[in-house]
C-alpha positions in Angstrom: 39.0 118.6 102.4 40.0 117.1 99.0 43.2 119.2 99.0 44.1 117.9 102.5 43.6 114.3 101.4 45.7 114.9 98.3 48.4 116.5 100.3 48.5 113.7 102.8 48.6 111.1 100.0 51.5 113.0 98.4 53.5 113.1 101.6 52.9 109.3 102.2 54.1 108.5 98.7 57.1 110.7 99.2 58.1 109.0 102.4 57.6 105.5 100.9 60.0 106.3 98.0 62.6 107.7 100.4 62.4 104.7 102.7 62.9 102.3 99.7 66.0 104.2 98.6 67.4 104.3 102.1 68.4 100.6 102.1 72.2 100.4 102.0 74.1 97.9 99.9 76.5 95.7 101.8 80.2 96.1 100.8 82.8 93.7 102.0 85.5 94.8 104.6 89.0 94.7 103.2 91.5 92.4 104.9 94.6 94.6 105.5 98.2 93.9 106.6 101.4 96.0 106.6 105.1 95.7 106.3 108.1 97.9 107.0 109.7 99.6 103.9 112.7 101.9 103.7 110.4 105.0 103.0 107.7 104.1 105.6 105.1 101.5 106.4 103.4 99.8 103.5 99.7 99.0 104.1 98.0 96.7 101.6 94.7 94.8 101.3 92.6 92.6 99.1 90.5 94.2 96.3 86.8 94.5 97.3 84.2 93.9 94.7 82.3 97.1 93.7 84.8 99.3 95.7 85.8 102.5 93.9 88.1 103.9 96.6 89.6 103.0 100.0 90.3 105.2 102.9 93.3 104.3 105.1 93.4 105.4 108.7 96.3 105.4 111.2 96.7 105.8 114.9 99.8 105.7 117.2 99.8 102.5 119.3 98.1 103.3 122.7 96.2 106.3 121.3 92.5 106.4 120.4 92.8 109.2 117.8 92.5 108.1 114.2 94.0 110.1 111.3 93.0 109.7 107.7 96.3 109.2 105.9 94.9 108.7 102.4 92.2 107.9 100.0 93.1 105.8 97.0 91.8 103.6 94.2 94.8 101.3 94.7 95.1 98.4 97.1 98.1 99.7 98.9 99.7 102.9 100.3 103.0 103.7 101.8 102.7 105.8 105.0 105.8 108.1 105.0 104.5 110.1 107.9 105.8 107.8 110.6 108.7 107.9 113.1 111.3 105.3 113.8 110.6 103.2 116.9 106.9 104.0 117.2 104.1 101.5 116.8 101.1 102.2 114.6 97.7 100.7 114.0 96.1 100.8 110.5 92.5 100.3 109.3 91.1 100.3 105.8 87.5 101.1 104.7 86.1 100.4 101.2 83.6 102.7 99.4 81.4 102.0 96.4 80.1 104.4 93.7 76.8 104.9 95.6 78.7 106.2 98.7 78.1 103.0 100.7 81.1 101.9 102.8 82.4 98.8 104.5 83.0 98.3 108.2 86.4 99.3 109.5 89.0 96.6 109.1 89.0 94.8 112.5 92.4 93.0 111.9 94.4 96.2 112.6 98.1 95.8 112.3 100.7 97.0 114.7 104.1 97.7 113.1 107.0 100.1 113.4 109.2 101.8 110.8 112.7 100.4 110.4 115.7 102.5 111.0 116.4 104.6 107.9 119.0 103.5 105.4 122.2 105.6 106.0 123.1 108.1 103.3 126.6 107.7 102.0 128.6 110.9 102.2 132.0 109.6 100.9 132.8 106.6 98.6 136.5 106.2 97.8 138.0 103.4 95.7 141.6 103.0 96.8 144.2 100.2 96.8 142.8 98.6 99.9 139.2 98.4 98.6 136.2 100.7 98.9 136.0 103.2 101.8 132.5 104.1 102.8 131.6 107.0 105.0 128.0 107.8 106.2 
């Protein structure tokens, strides 16, 4: 009987410790935006206090499938895995050192990659000026 009571008390104490440590710490949600760059789409956001990393997600406009495009300690990424003429939606989530995370950014940004810069194949300096071929 005494062993049963001791066992029950030990289990109660264990659960009370677990429930106290289960409270999550709130972490702010980053405010993200994006812009077109020559090499892709630049996604950038504000620094979040206590954040040690950020996960950046992308989906093609009209799709419901999200893809993790990177995890970084910086406050920006350039998504080079995009195609010209397509629209993309981005979301950023912050994480702290305890593994707590923010909500997904709700101000998702639609943007499209600009047409790539042409690559010069011939550059000739003649009497009439420069001749460019691409």
